[in-house]
PyMOL Python script that loads the backbone (N, CA, C, O; Angstrom):
from pymol import cmd

cmd.read_pdbstr("""\
ATOM      1  N   MET A   1       4.215 -23.322  24.193  1.00  0.00           N
ATOM      2  CA  MET A   1       3.363 -23.097  23.044  1.00  0.00           C
ATOM      3  C   MET A   1       2.000 -22.638  23.550  1.00  0.00           C
ATOM      4  O   MET A   1       1.402 -23.274  24.417  1.00  0.00           O
ATOM      5  N   ASP A   2       1.523 -21.543  23.007  1.00  0.00           N
ATOM      6  CA  ASP A   2       0.191 -21.090  23.357  1.00  0.00           C
ATOM      7  C   ASP A   2      -0.756 -21.386  22.193  1.00  0.00           C
ATOM      8  O   ASP A   2      -0.352 -21.974  21.190  1.00  0.00           O
ATOM      9  N   GLY A   3      -1.984 -20.983  22.331  1.00  0.00           N
ATOM     10  CA  GLY A   3      -2.967 -21.242  21.288  1.00  0.00           C
ATOM     11  C   GLY A   3      -2.579 -20.666  19.947  1.00  0.00           C
ATOM     12  O   GLY A   3      -2.829 -21.284  18.913  1.00  0.00           O
ATOM     13  N   GLN A   4      -1.975 -19.497  19.944  1.00  0.00           N
ATOM     14  CA  GLN A   4      -1.584 -18.872  18.685  1.00  0.00           C
ATOM     15  C   GLN A   4      -0.436 -19.630  18.013  1.00  0.00           C
ATOM     16  O   GLN A   4      -0.434 -19.789  16.792  1.00  0.00           O
ATOM     17  N   GLN A   5       0.532 -20.096  18.794  1.00  0.00           N
ATOM     18  CA  GLN A   5       1.637 -20.865  18.212  1.00  0.00           C
ATOM     19  C   GLN A   5       1.129 -22.164  17.612  1.00  0.00           C
ATOM     20  O   GLN A   5       1.664 -22.624  16.603  1.00  0.00           O
ATOM     21  N   PHE A   6       0.126 -22.753  18.200  1.00  0.00           N
ATOM     22  CA  PHE A   6      -0.439 -23.987  17.678  1.00  0.00           C
ATOM     23  C   PHE A   6      -0.909 -23.796  16.242  1.00  0.00           C
ATOM     24  O   PHE A   6      -0.838 -24.729  15.442  1.00  0.00           O
ATOM     25  N   LEU A   7      -1.382 -22.616  15.910  1.00  0.00           N
ATOM     26  CA  LEU A   7      -1.873 -22.352  14.562  1.00  0.00           C
ATOM     27  C   LEU A   7      -0.783 -22.496  13.510  1.00  0.00           C
ATOM     28  O   LEU A   7      -1.088 -22.732  12.341  1.00  0.00           O
ATOM     29  N   ASP A   8       0.478 -22.360  13.899  1.00  0.00           N
ATOM     30  CA  ASP A   8       1.589 -22.537  12.963  1.00  0.00           C
ATOM     31  C   ASP A   8       1.729 -23.985  12.509  1.00  0.00           C
ATOM     32  O   ASP A   8       2.296 -24.246  11.448  1.00  0.00           O
ATOM     33  N   PHE A   9       1.227 -24.915  13.285  1.00  0.00           N
ATOM     34  CA  PHE A   9       1.430 -26.340  13.010  1.00  0.00           C
ATOM     35  C   PHE A   9       0.175 -27.058  12.529  1.00  0.00           C
ATOM     36  O   PHE A   9       0.251 -28.206  12.092  1.00  0.00           O
ATOM     37  N   VAL A  10      -0.966 -26.401  12.602  1.00  0.00           N
ATOM     38  CA  VAL A  10      -2.223 -27.078  12.324  1.00  0.00           C
ATOM     39  C   VAL A  10      -2.717 -26.777  10.912  1.00  0.00           C
ATOM     40  O   VAL A  10      -2.568 -25.668  10.399  1.00  0.00           O
ATOM     41  N   SER A  11      -3.307 -27.801  10.307  1.00  0.00           N
ATOM     42  CA  SER A  11      -3.941 -27.654   9.012  1.00  0.00           C
ATOM     43  C   SER A  11      -5.388 -27.227   9.248  1.00  0.00           C
ATOM     44  O   SER A  11      -6.227 -28.025   9.667  1.00  0.00           O
ATOM     45  N   ARG A  12      -5.657 -25.978   8.976  1.00  0.00           N
ATOM     46  CA  ARG A  12      -7.007 -25.458   9.231  1.00  0.00           C
ATOM     47  C   ARG A  12      -8.020 -25.959   8.213  1.00  0.00           C
ATOM     48  O   ARG A  12      -9.218 -25.717   8.367  1.00  0.00           O
ATOM     49  N   ARG A  13      -7.569 -26.643   7.191  1.00  0.00           N
ATOM     50  CA  ARG A  13      -8.473 -27.233   6.196  1.00  0.00           C
ATOM     51  C   ARG A  13      -9.034 -28.570   6.665  1.00  0.00           C
ATOM     52  O   ARG A  13      -9.993 -29.081   6.086  1.00  0.00           O
ATOM     53  N   SER A  14      -8.449 -29.127   7.694  1.00  0.00           N
ATOM     54  CA  SER A  14      -8.887 -30.421   8.207  1.00  0.00           C
ATOM     55  C   SER A  14     -10.295 -30.317   8.775  1.00  0.00           C
ATOM     56  O   SER A  14     -10.597 -29.381   9.515  1.00  0.00           O
ATOM     57  N   PRO A  15     -11.171 -31.283   8.432  1.00  0.00           N
ATOM     58  CA  PRO A  15     -12.521 -31.290   8.998  1.00  0.00           C
ATOM     59  C   PRO A  15     -12.502 -31.351  10.525  1.00  0.00           C
ATOM     60  O   PRO A  15     -13.384 -30.798  11.183  1.00  0.00           O
ATOM     61  N   VAL A  16     -11.501 -32.019  11.083  1.00  0.00           N
ATOM     62  CA  VAL A  16     -11.388 -32.125  12.535  1.00  0.00           C
ATOM     63  C   VAL A  16     -11.202 -30.747  13.146  1.00  0.00           C
ATOM     64  O   VAL A  16     -11.736 -30.469  14.220  1.00  0.00           O
ATOM     65  N   TRP A  17     -10.451 -29.880  12.474  1.00  0.00           N
ATOM     66  CA  TRP A  17     -10.189 -28.535  12.974  1.00  0.00           C
ATOM     67  C   TRP A  17     -11.491 -27.774  13.206  1.00  0.00           C
ATOM     68  O   TRP A  17     -11.631 -27.051  14.193  1.00  0.00           O
ATOM     69  N   LYS A  18     -12.422 -27.939  12.305  1.00  0.00           N
ATOM     70  CA  LYS A  18     -13.676 -27.200  12.375  1.00  0.00           C
ATOM     71  C   LYS A  18     -14.582 -27.701  13.504  1.00  0.00           C
ATOM     72  O   LYS A  18     -15.533 -27.019  13.886  1.00  0.00           O
ATOM     73  N   GLN A  19     -14.290 -28.886  14.035  1.00  0.00           N
ATOM     74  CA  GLN A  19     -15.122 -29.491  15.069  1.00  0.00           C
ATOM     75  C   GLN A  19     -14.534 -29.326  16.463  1.00  0.00           C
ATOM     76  O   GLN A  19     -15.153 -29.751  17.439  1.00  0.00           O
ATOM     77  N   ARG A  20     -13.359 -28.723  16.583  1.00  0.00           N
ATOM     78  CA  ARG A  20     -12.661 -28.630  17.861  1.00  0.00           C
ATOM     79  C   ARG A  20     -12.480 -27.197  18.324  1.00  0.00           C
ATOM     80  O   ARG A  20     -12.407 -26.267  17.521  1.00  0.00           O
ATOM     81  N   ALA A  21     -12.410 -27.044  19.620  1.00  0.00           N
ATOM     82  CA  ALA A  21     -12.051 -25.747  20.198  1.00  0.00           C
ATOM     83  C   ALA A  21     -10.533 -25.586  20.125  1.00  0.00           C
ATOM     84  O   ALA A  21      -9.797 -26.571  20.179  1.00  0.00           O
ATOM     85  N   LEU A  22     -10.084 -24.378  20.005  1.00  0.00           N
ATOM     86  CA  LEU A  22      -8.663 -24.083  19.949  1.00  0.00           C
ATOM     87  C   LEU A  22      -8.008 -24.420  21.285  1.00  0.00           C
ATOM     88  O   LEU A  22      -8.499 -23.995  22.331  1.00  0.00           O
ATOM     89  N   PRO A  23      -6.902 -25.181  21.275  1.00  0.00           N
ATOM     90  CA  PRO A  23      -6.223 -25.489  22.532  1.00  0.00           C
ATOM     91  C   PRO A  23      -5.647 -24.221  23.162  1.00  0.00           C
ATOM     92  O   PRO A  23      -5.249 -23.291  22.460  1.00  0.00           O
ATOM     93  N   THR A  24      -5.610 -24.199  24.473  1.00  0.00           N
ATOM     94  CA  THR A  24      -5.103 -23.020  25.174  1.00  0.00           C
ATOM     95  C   THR A  24      -3.788 -23.283  25.893  1.00  0.00           C
ATOM     96  O   THR A  24      -3.154 -22.352  26.390  1.00  0.00           O
ATOM     97  N   THR A  25      -3.371 -24.559  25.952  1.00  0.00           N
ATOM     98  CA  THR A  25      -2.112 -24.898  26.603  1.00  0.00           C
ATOM     99  C   THR A  25      -1.283 -25.791  25.692  1.00  0.00           C
ATOM    100  O   THR A  25      -1.801 -26.401  24.757  1.00  0.00           O
ATOM    101  N   LYS A  26      -0.001 -25.857  25.979  1.00  0.00           N
ATOM    102  CA  LYS A  26       0.900 -26.729  25.226  1.00  0.00           C
ATOM    103  C   LYS A  26       0.441 -28.178  25.326  1.00  0.00           C
ATOM    104  O   LYS A  26       0.444 -28.898  24.327  1.00  0.00           O
ATOM    105  N   LYS A  27       0.047 -28.614  26.523  1.00  0.00           N
ATOM    106  CA  LYS A  27      -0.403 -29.993  26.713  1.00  0.00           C
ATOM    107  C   LYS A  27      -1.645 -30.292  25.874  1.00  0.00           C
ATOM    108  O   LYS A  27      -1.730 -31.348  25.248  1.00  0.00           O
ATOM    109  N   GLN A  28      -2.598 -29.375  25.859  1.00  0.00           N
ATOM    110  CA  GLN A  28      -3.805 -29.581  25.056  1.00  0.00           C
ATOM    111  C   GLN A  28      -3.467 -29.681  23.571  1.00  0.00           C
ATOM    112  O   GLN A  28      -4.023 -30.517  22.859  1.00  0.00           O
ATOM    113  N   ALA A  29      -2.561 -28.832  23.109  1.00  0.00           N
ATOM    114  CA  ALA A  29      -2.171 -28.847  21.702  1.00  0.00           C
ATOM    115  C   ALA A  29      -1.489 -30.163  21.338  1.00  0.00           C
ATOM    116  O   ALA A  29      -1.801 -30.758  20.307  1.00  0.00           O
ATOM    117  N   ILE A  30      -0.576 -30.613  22.163  1.00  0.00           N
ATOM    118  CA  ILE A  30       0.121 -31.877  21.903  1.00  0.00           C
ATOM    119  C   ILE A  30      -0.853 -33.045  21.950  1.00  0.00           C
ATOM    120  O   ILE A  30      -0.820 -33.918  21.083  1.00  0.00           O
ATOM    121  N   ASP A  31      -1.720 -33.065  22.954  1.00  0.00           N
ATOM    122  CA  ASP A  31      -2.719 -34.139  23.061  1.00  0.00           C
ATOM    123  C   ASP A  31      -3.614 -34.178  21.829  1.00  0.00           C
ATOM    124  O   ASP A  31      -3.918 -35.256  21.317  1.00  0.00           O
ATOM    125  N   LEU A  32      -4.031 -33.024  21.356  1.00  0.00           N
ATOM    126  CA  LEU A  32      -4.896 -32.963  20.183  1.00  0.00           C
ATOM    127  C   LEU A  32      -4.182 -33.477  18.942  1.00  0.00           C
ATOM    128  O   LEU A  32      -4.766 -34.217  18.150  1.00  0.00           O
ATOM    129  N   MET A  33      -2.906 -33.085  18.766  1.00  0.00           N
ATOM    130  CA  MET A  33      -2.143 -33.566  17.606  1.00  0.00           C
ATOM    131  C   MET A  33      -1.896 -35.068  17.687  1.00  0.00           C
ATOM    132  O   MET A  33      -1.870 -35.746  16.661  1.00  0.00           O
ATOM    133  N   LEU A  34      -1.714 -35.595  18.903  1.00  0.00           N
ATOM    134  CA  LEU A  34      -1.526 -37.040  19.051  1.00  0.00           C
ATOM    135  C   LEU A  34      -2.818 -37.788  18.752  1.00  0.00           C
ATOM    136  O   LEU A  34      -2.789 -38.865  18.156  1.00  0.00           O
ATOM    137  N   GLN A  35      -3.944 -37.229  19.159  1.00  0.00           N
ATOM    138  CA  GLN A  35      -5.248 -37.867  18.918  1.00  0.00           C
ATOM    139  C   GLN A  35      -5.662 -37.744  17.453  1.00  0.00           C
ATOM    140  O   GLN A  35      -6.297 -38.643  16.902  1.00  0.00           O
ATOM    141  N   GLN A  36      -5.302 -36.641  16.839  1.00  0.00           N
ATOM    142  CA  GLN A  36      -5.726 -36.350  15.466  1.00  0.00           C
ATOM    143  C   GLN A  36      -4.523 -35.920  14.616  1.00  0.00           C
ATOM    144  O   GLN A  36      -4.383 -34.735  14.314  1.00  0.00           O
ATOM    145  N   PRO A  37      -3.654 -36.863  14.225  1.00  0.00           N
ATOM    146  CA  PRO A  37      -2.450 -36.490  13.484  1.00  0.00           C
ATOM    147  C   PRO A  37      -2.732 -35.792  12.151  1.00  0.00           C
ATOM    148  O   PRO A  37      -1.857 -35.118  11.607  1.00  0.00           O
ATOM    149  N   ASN A  38      -3.949 -35.952  11.625  1.00  0.00           N
ATOM    150  CA  ASN A  38      -4.283 -35.263  10.373  1.00  0.00           C
ATOM    151  C   ASN A  38      -4.351 -33.748  10.555  1.00  0.00           C
ATOM    152  O   ASN A  38      -4.400 -33.010   9.571  1.00  0.00           O
ATOM    153  N   LEU A  39      -4.354 -33.288  11.779  1.00  0.00           N
ATOM    154  CA  LEU A  39      -4.342 -31.846  12.045  1.00  0.00           C
ATOM    155  C   LEU A  39      -2.973 -31.224  11.787  1.00  0.00           C
ATOM    156  O   LEU A  39      -2.875 -30.015  11.578  1.00  0.00           O
ATOM    157  N   ILE A  40      -1.923 -32.028  11.799  1.00  0.00           N
ATOM    158  CA  ILE A  40      -0.566 -31.501  11.634  1.00  0.00           C
ATOM    159  C   ILE A  40      -0.341 -31.138  10.171  1.00  0.00           C
ATOM    160  O   ILE A  40      -0.577 -31.948   9.274  1.00  0.00           O
ATOM    161  N   LYS A  41       0.122 -29.898   9.941  1.00  0.00           N
ATOM    162  CA  LYS A  41       0.414 -29.449   8.578  1.00  0.00           C
ATOM    163  C   LYS A  41       1.457 -30.352   7.959  1.00  0.00           C
ATOM    164  O   LYS A  41       2.386 -30.805   8.628  1.00  0.00           O
ATOM    165  N   ARG A  42       1.296 -30.605   6.693  1.00  0.00           N
ATOM    166  CA  ARG A  42       2.255 -31.405   5.961  1.00  0.00           C
ATOM    167  C   ARG A  42       2.700 -30.639   4.738  1.00  0.00           C
ATOM    168  O   ARG A  42       1.950 -29.798   4.242  1.00  0.00           O
ATOM    169  N   PRO A  43       3.871 -30.894   4.241  1.00  0.00           N
ATOM    170  CA  PRO A  43       4.879 -31.783   4.789  1.00  0.00           C
ATOM    171  C   PRO A  43       5.560 -31.165   6.010  1.00  0.00           C
ATOM    172  O   PRO A  43       5.450 -29.967   6.269  1.00  0.00           O
ATOM    173  N   VAL A  44       6.257 -32.011   6.742  1.00  0.00           N
ATOM    174  CA  VAL A  44       7.076 -31.550   7.860  1.00  0.00           C
ATOM    175  C   VAL A  44       8.524 -31.743   7.422  1.00  0.00           C
ATOM    176  O   VAL A  44       8.969 -32.870   7.203  1.00  0.00           O
ATOM    177  N   LEU A  45       9.244 -30.650   7.296  1.00  0.00           N
ATOM    178  CA  LEU A  45      10.640 -30.692   6.859  1.00  0.00           C
ATOM    179  C   LEU A  45      11.529 -30.445   8.067  1.00  0.00           C
ATOM    180  O   LEU A  45      11.388 -29.436   8.757  1.00  0.00           O
ATOM    181  N   VAL A  46      12.456 -31.384   8.319  1.00  0.00           N
ATOM    182  CA  VAL A  46      13.387 -31.256   9.433  1.00  0.00           C
ATOM    183  C   VAL A  46      14.797 -31.270   8.866  1.00  0.00           C
ATOM    184  O   VAL A  46      15.223 -32.244   8.245  1.00  0.00           O
ATOM    185  N   LEU A  47      15.517 -30.169   9.088  1.00  0.00           N
ATOM    186  CA  LEU A  47      16.917 -30.073   8.676  1.00  0.00           C
ATOM    187  C   LEU A  47      17.702 -29.591   9.883  1.00  0.00           C
ATOM    188  O   LEU A  47      17.679 -28.405  10.210  1.00  0.00           O
ATOM    189  N   GLY A  48      18.387 -30.495  10.535  1.00  0.00           N
ATOM    190  CA  GLY A  48      19.119 -30.132  11.752  1.00  0.00           C
ATOM    191  C   GLY A  48      18.139 -29.695  12.824  1.00  0.00           C
ATOM    192  O   GLY A  48      17.241 -30.449  13.197  1.00  0.00           O
ATOM    193  N   SER A  49      18.310 -28.484  13.318  1.00  0.00           N
ATOM    194  CA  SER A  49      17.420 -27.979  14.365  1.00  0.00           C
ATOM    195  C   SER A  49      16.242 -27.188  13.793  1.00  0.00           C
ATOM    196  O   SER A  49      15.383 -26.730  14.547  1.00  0.00           O
ATOM    197  N   GLU A  50      16.196 -27.027  12.478  1.00  0.00           N
ATOM    198  CA  GLU A  50      15.107 -26.294  11.826  1.00  0.00           C
ATOM    199  C   GLU A  50      13.966 -27.250  11.478  1.00  0.00           C
ATOM    200  O   GLU A  50      14.194 -28.353  10.981  1.00  0.00           O
ATOM    201  N   VAL A  51      12.738 -26.811  11.746  1.00  0.00           N
ATOM    202  CA  VAL A  51      11.548 -27.581  11.395  1.00  0.00           C
ATOM    203  C   VAL A  51      10.566 -26.638  10.723  1.00  0.00           C
ATOM    204  O   VAL A  51      10.275 -25.560  11.241  1.00  0.00           O
ATOM    205  N   VAL A  52      10.052 -27.050   9.558  1.00  0.00           N
ATOM    206  CA  VAL A  52       9.068 -26.259   8.834  1.00  0.00           C
ATOM    207  C   VAL A  52       7.830 -27.123   8.650  1.00  0.00           C
ATOM    208  O   VAL A  52       7.903 -28.227   8.110  1.00  0.00           O
ATOM    209  N   PHE A  53       6.688 -26.607   9.107  1.00  0.00           N
ATOM    210  CA  PHE A  53       5.410 -27.303   8.939  1.00  0.00           C
ATOM    211  C   PHE A  53       4.684 -26.688   7.762  1.00  0.00           C
ATOM    212  O   PHE A  53       4.519 -25.470   7.697  1.00  0.00           O
ATOM    213  N   GLY A  54       4.243 -27.532   6.821  1.00  0.00           N
ATOM    214  CA  GLY A  54       3.550 -27.047   5.636  1.00  0.00           C
ATOM    215  C   GLY A  54       4.544 -26.580   4.592  1.00  0.00           C
ATOM    216  O   GLY A  54       5.706 -26.312   4.897  1.00  0.00           O
ATOM    217  N   PHE A  55       4.070 -26.483   3.343  1.00  0.00           N
ATOM    218  CA  PHE A  55       4.953 -26.078   2.259  1.00  0.00           C
ATOM    219  C   PHE A  55       5.212 -24.583   2.339  1.00  0.00           C
ATOM    220  O   PHE A  55       4.275 -23.784   2.350  1.00  0.00           O
ATOM    221  N   ASP A  56       6.474 -24.207   2.395  1.00  0.00           N
ATOM    222  CA  ASP A  56       6.878 -22.804   2.453  1.00  0.00           C
ATOM    223  C   ASP A  56       8.168 -22.663   1.658  1.00  0.00           C
ATOM    224  O   ASP A  56       9.263 -22.807   2.202  1.00  0.00           O
ATOM    225  N   LYS A  57       8.031 -22.385   0.381  1.00  0.00           N
ATOM    226  CA  LYS A  57       9.177 -22.334  -0.529  1.00  0.00           C
ATOM    227  C   LYS A  57      10.249 -21.362  -0.052  1.00  0.00           C
ATOM    228  O   LYS A  57      11.442 -21.657  -0.133  1.00  0.00           O
ATOM    229  N   GLU A  58       9.824 -20.202   0.448  1.00  0.00           N
ATOM    230  CA  GLU A  58      10.788 -19.197   0.904  1.00  0.00           C
ATOM    231  C   GLU A  58      11.612 -19.716   2.088  1.00  0.00           C
ATOM    232  O   GLU A  58      12.835 -19.574   2.097  1.00  0.00           O
ATOM    233  N   ARG A  59      10.960 -20.307   3.072  1.00  0.00           N
ATOM    234  CA  ARG A  59      11.694 -20.842   4.231  1.00  0.00           C
ATOM    235  C   ARG A  59      12.577 -22.005   3.823  1.00  0.00           C
ATOM    236  O   ARG A  59      13.688 -22.144   4.336  1.00  0.00           O
ATOM    237  N   TYR A  60      12.104 -22.853   2.900  1.00  0.00           N
ATOM    238  CA  TYR A  60      12.938 -23.960   2.424  1.00  0.00           C
ATOM    239  C   TYR A  60      14.232 -23.418   1.846  1.00  0.00           C
ATOM    240  O   TYR A  60      15.311 -23.949   2.111  1.00  0.00           O
ATOM    241  N   GLY A  61      14.122 -22.349   1.049  1.00  0.00           N
ATOM    242  CA  GLY A  61      15.301 -21.755   0.442  1.00  0.00           C
ATOM    243  C   GLY A  61      16.259 -21.189   1.478  1.00  0.00           C
ATOM    244  O   GLY A  61      17.475 -21.342   1.358  1.00  0.00           O
ATOM    245  N   LYS A  62      15.710 -20.536   2.494  1.00  0.00           N
ATOM    246  CA  LYS A  62      16.545 -19.927   3.528  1.00  0.00           C
ATOM    247  C   LYS A  62      17.304 -20.977   4.337  1.00  0.00           C
ATOM    248  O   LYS A  62      18.500 -20.824   4.584  1.00  0.00           O
ATOM    249  N   ILE A  63      16.619 -22.034   4.746  1.00  0.00           N
ATOM    250  CA  ILE A  63      17.309 -23.026   5.574  1.00  0.00           C
ATOM    251  C   ILE A  63      18.176 -23.953   4.735  1.00  0.00           C
ATOM    252  O   ILE A  63      19.070 -24.620   5.257  1.00  0.00           O
ATOM    253  N   GLY A  64      17.906 -23.994   3.422  1.00  0.00           N
ATOM    254  CA  GLY A  64      18.696 -24.845   2.547  1.00  0.00           C
ATOM    255  C   GLY A  64      19.998 -24.204   2.092  1.00  0.00           C
ATOM    256  O   GLY A  64      20.911 -24.904   1.654  1.00  0.00           O
ATOM    257  N   LYS A  65      20.097 -22.870   2.193  1.00  0.00           N
ATOM    258  CA  LYS A  65      21.319 -22.177   1.765  1.00  0.00           C
ATOM    259  C   LYS A  65      22.499 -22.616   2.614  1.00  0.00           C
ATOM    260  O   LYS A  65      22.410 -22.697   3.839  1.00  0.00           O
ATOM    261  N   GLY A  66      23.581 -22.891   1.953  1.00  0.00           N
ATOM    262  CA  GLY A  66      24.796 -23.264   2.662  1.00  0.00           C
ATOM    263  C   GLY A  66      24.854 -24.743   3.003  1.00  0.00           C
ATOM    264  O   GLY A  66      25.861 -25.223   3.523  1.00  0.00           O
ATOM    265  N   ARG A  67      23.794 -25.459   2.717  1.00  0.00           N
ATOM    266  CA  ARG A  67      23.812 -26.906   2.973  1.00  0.00           C
ATOM    267  C   ARG A  67      24.288 -27.613   1.714  1.00  0.00           C
ATOM    268  O   ARG A  67      24.042 -27.170   0.593  1.00  0.00           O
ATOM    269  N   LYS A  68      24.961 -28.700   1.931  1.00  0.00           N
ATOM    270  CA  LYS A  68      25.458 -29.519   0.842  1.00  0.00           C
ATOM    271  C   LYS A  68      24.274 -30.135   0.102  1.00  0.00           C
ATOM    272  O   LYS A  68      23.362 -30.682   0.723  1.00  0.00           O
ATOM    273  N   GLU A  69      24.291 -30.046  -1.213  1.00  0.00           N
ATOM    274  CA  GLU A  69      23.206 -30.621  -2.003  1.00  0.00           C
ATOM    275  C   GLU A  69      23.301 -32.140  -1.973  1.00  0.00           C
ATOM    276  O   GLU A  69      24.382 -32.710  -2.125  1.00  0.00           O
ATOM    277  N   VAL A  70      22.176 -32.778  -1.780  1.00  0.00           N
ATOM    278  CA  VAL A  70      22.120 -34.236  -1.743  1.00  0.00           C
ATOM    279  C   VAL A  70      21.363 -34.700  -2.969  1.00  0.00           C
ATOM    280  O   VAL A  70      20.241 -34.259  -3.221  1.00  0.00           O
ATOM    281  N   ARG A  71      21.977 -35.591  -3.730  1.00  0.00           N
ATOM    282  CA  ARG A  71      21.324 -36.117  -4.928  1.00  0.00           C
ATOM    283  C   ARG A  71      21.232 -37.623  -4.838  1.00  0.00           C
ATOM    284  O   ARG A  71      22.093 -38.289  -4.263  1.00  0.00           O
ATOM    285  N   SER A  72      20.196 -38.128  -5.403  1.00  0.00           N
ATOM    286  CA  SER A  72      20.000 -39.573  -5.437  1.00  0.00           C
ATOM    287  C   SER A  72      20.963 -40.185  -6.450  1.00  0.00           C
ATOM    288  O   SER A  72      21.256 -39.584  -7.483  1.00  0.00           O
ATOM    289  N   THR A  73      21.447 -41.369  -6.149  1.00  0.00           N
ATOM    290  CA  THR A  73      22.357 -42.045  -7.067  1.00  0.00           C
ATOM    291  C   THR A  73      21.601 -43.009  -7.967  1.00  0.00           C
ATOM    292  O   THR A  73      22.211 -43.717  -8.768  1.00  0.00           O
ATOM    293  N   LYS A  74      20.302 -43.042  -7.847  1.00  0.00           N
ATOM    294  CA  LYS A  74      19.503 -43.966  -8.669  1.00  0.00           C
ATOM    295  C   LYS A  74      19.313 -43.459 -10.062  1.00  0.00           C
ATOM    296  O   LYS A  74      18.666 -44.117 -10.876  1.00  0.00           O
TER     297      LYS A  74
END
""", "prot")
cmd.dss("prot")
cmd.show_as("cartoon", "prot")
cmd.util.cbc("prot")
cmd.orient("prot")
């Protein structure tokens, strides 16, 4: 992960984001997210090997196609 890839996972609206320098290595990016979890875009959707950070209706639809619908029994 380079600095540009980190931007895919970070919430740029976070006040912490405005106070930090952009990480330049994978280790720096991971360390920053561990220190400041509010920087991670939410929601985080994990379906099998697919992970989507932040709300993205189009990507949700693409990765959801062909999957069995799950409904609550409540």
